[in-house]
N, C-alpha and C positions, 0 to 999 in steps of 0.2 A: 427425526425428520429426514435425514439424508437417505435412510433406507426406503422410505416412502417415495422420495423424489426419484431415486434410481429405478424404482418399479415402473415409473411412468416413461422412462426414457432409456432405451437400450444403449445408445451411444454414450450417454453420461455414465451409465453403469460400467461399460467397458473401460472408459477413460479412468474412472476411479480405481478399477482393478489394476490398471497399468501403474498408477501411482503407488498403490499398496504393494506392488511387486518390486519396487525399486530398493536398492541396497540402502539408500539414505532416507527411506520412508520413516516418517515420524508419526506414530499412532496418536500422540497427544494433539497434533494438528487436527486430525480427523475428529477426535472426541470433542475438543473444545469448539471447533467450528460447528459441529452438529448441535451442541448445547446452545450456542449463541444464536444460530439460525432458527432453532425451534422457538426461542423467546421472541426473536424479531418477527417471525411469521405470525405468532399468536397476537402480538401487539397490533399488527396491521391486518389481521384476519386474512392471511394468505394461505391458500391450500397448497399441497405439494404440486398438484398439476399446474396451478397458477405460477408457482416459482419456476417450474420447468419451462413454461411458455415465455416468461420474462427473460430467463437466462438465454434461451435459444434465440430470441429476438435480438438480444444484445450481441450475441456472437455473429448473427447474420449481418447486422449493421457494421460491426467491426471488420468482418470479412470484406464487405464492400469498401470500407475505408482503406484496407490493405491493398485491394485491387487498384483503387484510385492512386494510392501512393506509388505503386509500381509503375503506373502510366505517367504520372505527372511529377513525382518527387515531392508532392505537397501534402501537408497535414490537412485534416478536415477544416480547421478554422481558416485556412488560406483559400478555400474553395467556396464558390457560391452554392447556396442551397444547403449548407451544413446546418444540422439541427442538434440542439443540446439533448442529452439523455436526462430523464427525470431522476430525482434523488433515489426513489425506491428501486427503480430498475438498476441503477448503478450499484446500490447497496447489495442487491441480490447477486449481481455479477461478482462483486468482491467477496461475498460470503460463500458462494458455491465453488468458486474457482480454486481455493486451496485444496480441495479434494479431487479435482479433475484436471488441473493443469500443473505442470512441474514447477514453473517459475513462481507461482503464488504459494505452492506448498513449501518450496524451499525458503522463500522470504519469511513466511510465518514461522517456519522451523527455526530459522536464524534468529528471529525476533524472540522466540521463547528462550533460546540459549542466552541472548543478550540480557533479557530481563533477570535471569538468574544471577548476573554479576552486578546488577544495579543497586546502589544504595545512595542515601542522601536525597537531594532535591532534584526532581525530574520534570522536564518540560516535554510535552508532545505537541507538535505543530502539524495540523492536518488530521482531523478526527475521522472523516469519511463515514463508514458504516458504524463506527464505534467499536469494532471487534478488537483492534489492537489496543485501544484504551481499556477495554474490558479485561484483556489479558494482563495488563499492568495492574489494574485494580484488584485482580484476584491473586496477586503476588503478596509477598510479605511486607511490601512497602507501606508506609504510613500514607493514607489517602490525602492527608493535609499537605504532604510534600510533593504531590503530583498536580501539575498545572497543564491544561490543554487549551489550545486555540484553534479556531476554524472560522471562516467567514459565515458558514451556514452549518448549523447543528440539527440533525433530525430529531423529531419529537421523542422517538424511542430512547435515544441517548439522554436527552434532557430529563425524561421521567425515570430512567433507570440508574444513572450514574450519581455517585456521591463524591466525585472528584471535582476539583476547582476548574470549571469550564467557562471559557470566555468566547462568546460568539462575536468575534471581531478580529481584525488583522493583528498579527503579532509584529510589534515594532521594536523589539529588543528590550532587554532588562539587564543592564550592565553587571557582570560578575555575580550572577544570581544562582546558576544551576550547576550541578555536578554532571548531569547527563541530559542530552537532548535527543529525542527521536523525531526524525523527519523521513518517514518511510513512504515511498511512492508519492512524494510530494513535489520534488524539484522540477519534474517535467511539466507540472501544471503552472509554473511561474514564468512570467515574461523575462524576468531577470533573476535567475536562481543564484547567481554569484553575489548579488546584493543581499539575498537572504542568508547566504553562508557567512557574510560579513557580520550580520546581526547575530548569528549563532555564536561566532567567535567572541563577540563582545559580551554575550550573555553567559558564556561558560566561565567557570572558575579556572584557575591555572590547573593544567593536567586534566581538565574536564573532557568528556567523551561525547562525540556526535555520532550517532548511528543514522546512516542515510542510504539511499539508493539512487541510481541513475537509470534512465531508460533510453535505449538506442533503437531507432526505427520501429517505434510503437505508436502509430498514428491514431490514437483514440480521439474521441470528439473534443475532449477538454485538455489535450496535451498541447502545450505551447512552445516547448523547447525540446530539441533533439540532440542528445549527447552522442555525437558521432565519434569523438575521439576521447577515450578514457584518459590518455596521458595528458591531454590538454586540460581536462577537468582537474586532474591531480596537481598540475602545475598551478592552477588557479587557487586550489585549496591552500597551497603553500604561502600564497600572498596573504592569507588570513590566519597565518600561524597555526596551520593544521599539519599534522604528520599522519600518514596512512599507517595504521596499525594492523589492519586486515582488509583484504580485498578478495571478493569472490565473484567471478563471472557466472551468471545464471542464464542459460539459453531460454529464449522465449519465442519459439516458432511453432506453437501448437496449432495455429489456425492456417498459416501460410508458410511453408518451408522454403519458399523462393526468396524470402526476405530474411536477412541475417539480423533478427531482432534479439535483443538481450537486455537483461537488467544486471546491474553490478551492485553488490552489497558492500558498503564501506563502514569501517570503524575508524573514525578520525579522532586524534587526540590533539587538544590545544596545547601548544608548547610555548 
């Protein structure tokens, strides 16, 4: 699927080649993304050219949001006239981006590495396109030990996945999980620290939370800006977390005038 997509758009083809030329390029990310995107596109009858149009429109709208952020310092939800992105368009953006943007490529690469160490009972909060959940489902983990929550789950995931999926808000489950994944989720929450408290309560002793933060990334549905990583880390200590691993990932592919970044965290409950 990706080969056909890149035939329709020279810019995306060039961006993909830049990713493939990186020292930390992960071929598995490209291959697994291609496979999942192909299945997703077939389910919704999306052609390669349609996917290109959807992705480019998403980037245009995001670019406008970045320009407004530079002018006003406000995220889209704080401005009048802001409109939500439909689920399929958002999914396409999530599924194409690991092959054409560094930050998404690196996040998925880190996720693949994290999955290799996971065992026991696992929770995923925030299903999105379902790609990350699919990666977990294709691992050696027992599907009966994987639980996933999201407020809205797309039809493709509902029809494809045999993992325990709950289309509702996650409200905690005391001492139940060995691992929790909350990737690219916290910035979508009004109160991410309340959610971190739920994660701490839901993890067993020495359990692990894999999560990310987003700084200066004014997407349509982002509600929280993590401007100070040290402040975030101090807050995690309040919920009995210890930072085991931290990686800053630059995220300035659309507008280099904004210092945007994601941070990948591995937190252990102590």
